[in-house]
C-alpha positions in Angstrom: 148.0 94.5 147.5 151.5 95.7 146.5 154.1 93.2 145.5 156.9 93.0 148.1 160.4 94.1 147.0 161.8 90.6 147.2 159.3 89.1 144.7 160.3 88.6 141.1 157.6 87.7 138.5 158.8 86.6 135.1 158.1 84.0 132.4 154.8 82.9 133.9 156.0 82.5 137.5 156.6 84.5 140.7 159.3 83.6 143.1 161.0 85.1 146.1 164.5 86.5 145.7 165.9 85.3 149.1 168.9 87.6 148.7 166.4 90.5 149.2 164.4 88.7 151.9 164.0 90.5 155.2 164.2 88.4 158.3 160.8 86.9 159.1 159.3 87.1 162.6 160.1 84.1 164.7 157.4 81.5 164.4 156.3 79.1 167.1 155.7 76.1 164.8 158.4 73.6 164.1 159.3 72.7 160.5 158.0 69.2 161.1 154.6 70.6 162.3 154.5 72.8 159.2 155.5 69.9 156.9 152.7 67.8 158.3 150.2 70.6 157.9 151.2 71.0 154.2 151.0 67.3 153.5 147.7 66.9 155.3 146.2 69.8 153.3 147.4 68.2 150.0 145.8 64.9 151.0 142.5 66.5 152.2 141.7 68.7 149.2 140.8 67.5 145.7 142.3 70.8 144.3 144.7 72.9 146.3 146.6 76.0 145.2 149.4 77.4 147.3 149.4 81.0 146.2 150.5 84.6 147.0 147.9 87.4 147.0 150.0 89.6 144.7 150.9 87.0 142.1 149.3 87.5 138.7 150.0 83.9 137.7 148.2 82.7 140.8 145.2 84.9 139.8 145.3 83.4 136.3 145.3 79.8 137.6 142.4 80.6 140.0 140.5 82.2 137.1 140.9 79.1 134.9 139.7 76.8 137.7 136.8 79.2 138.5 135.8 79.2 134.8 135.4 75.4 135.0 133.3 75.7 138.2 135.9 73.8 140.2 135.8 74.0 144.0 139.4 74.5 145.2 141.2 75.4 148.3 143.6 78.3 148.4 146.4 78.8 150.9 147.9 82.3 150.5 151.4 81.8 151.7 152.0 85.6 152.2 149.1 85.9 154.6 149.2 82.7 156.7 151.3 81.9 159.8 154.4 80.0 158.8 153.9 80.7 155.1 157.6 80.9 154.4 158.1 77.5 156.1 155.3 76.1 154.0 156.9 77.4 150.9 160.2 75.8 151.9 158.5 72.5 152.4 156.7 72.7 149.1 160.0 73.2 147.4 161.3 70.0 149.1 158.2 68.1 148.0 158.0 69.2 144.4 161.3 71.0 143.5 159.2 74.0 142.5 160.2 77.3 144.0 157.4 79.4 142.5 153.7 80.0 143.0 151.1 79.0 142.2 152.0 75.5 143.4 149.0 73.4 142.4 147.9 69.9 143.6 145.1 67.9 142.1 144.0 64.6 143.8 147.2 64.7 145.9 149.4 65.0 142.9 151.6 68.0 142.2 150.8 69.3 138.7 153.0 72.4 138.7 152.2 76.0 138.2 150.0 78.2 136.1 151.6 77.3 132.7 151.3 73.6 133.6 147.7 74.1 134.5 147.0 75.8 131.2 148.8 73.1 129.2 146.7 70.4 131.0 143.6 72.4 130.0 144.6 72.8 126.4 145.4 69.1 126.1 142.1 68.1 127.7 143.8 66.3 130.5 142.7 68.8 133.1 139.0 67.9 132.7 139.9 64.2 133.2 141.9 65.1 136.4 138.9 67.1 137.8 136.3 64.3 137.3 
């Protein structure tokens, strides 16, 4: 899938340049419904990655977890209904504007570079037990 024009990938992260963002189609879900959906997903899944299908850093994070035979849930923000609203709520929760946005055991651990650092320090294996 081709990367949209409003996406910038640099220094290990991909983010949306909202100045280039096209108006999204109106969504029927309220922000509070979307916020609850995001928070419920974080609580439900041991390992959850909010991702975008075209993001190379998301692919790298998924590959690392796959190499460890970890079961994880992926929510591709560019393919799900209300993905932009979810992304906005994730920013409120974590302060992170980029993907991948990774949660383990309900705790925000960061993005791809954070996941790699946890792996290199041995902390990732402890979190995944």
